[in-house]
N, C-alpha and C positions, 0 to 999 in steps of 0.2 A: 701544310697538313701532312701527317705521317701516312705512309701507305699502310693498308690493312690486308690481311691474307683472306683469300677467297678459295673455295672448293667448287670445282665445276663438275657437275654430274651429267651423264646422259641417261635420260629416262624413257621407259617405254612401258605403259600400263602401270603396274605396280613395281616394276623392277628399276632401281637406281644403281648405276655403276659409276664409281669415281673416275674421272679422266685425268685431271691434274689439279695441283694446288699452284696458285699464283698470287701476285701482289697487284694491287691497283690503288690509286690515289682516293677513289670514291666509286659509288655504286654506278654511275654512269660509265666511267672507265671499265669498270668489272663487266658490264653488259656488252661492251665491245670486244672484250677478250676472245670469245669463242671465233669470231672473224679473223681477228689478228693472228690467233694461233694457227688456225687452218691455213692462212696465207703462208706462214713462215715454217709450218711443219705439215706440209701435204702428205707425208708418209704415215702420219698418225691417223689410222682408220677410226678411231674413237671420236675424232673431231668432225667426222662426216655423219650427218643424220640421215636415217632411212625414213619412209613414210610411217607416220605415227609416232616419232620419236621427237624429243625436244630437250634442251638443256636447262638445268636448274643451277643457279649460282647461289651459294650460301656463304655469307661472311662467318669468319671463324667465331666471333663473339656471339653468333646467333644459333650455332650448333648445339643440340642437345648434348648432355654430358656423354662423353665416350664416342660420339659420332666421328668427330674430327680425327681422333687417334685411330679408330678402326679404318677409316677410309685412307689415312696416310699409311697405315701398315699394308693394306691391300695394294696401294700404289708402289710401295717399296718392294713387295714381293713380285709385282709384275715387271718392275725395272730390273730386278735381280735376274730374272729368268731370260 
């Protein structure tokens, strides 16, 4: 089975902030990604949740038009700074 691309958001109330785009073989593997990423990238503060926050994982094919591109652009800007 081919890997799919997923977008990880950190959410709090009505705010959604893209954290990372990653690949996984299926939805179960995608749900494990935040834990795996947190272990391997402890310096990434976006991978740590505060009270009232949660992660949302969206598969690329399930994103509304333009959402994936907007999140990727925001992530690119953050990486460039």
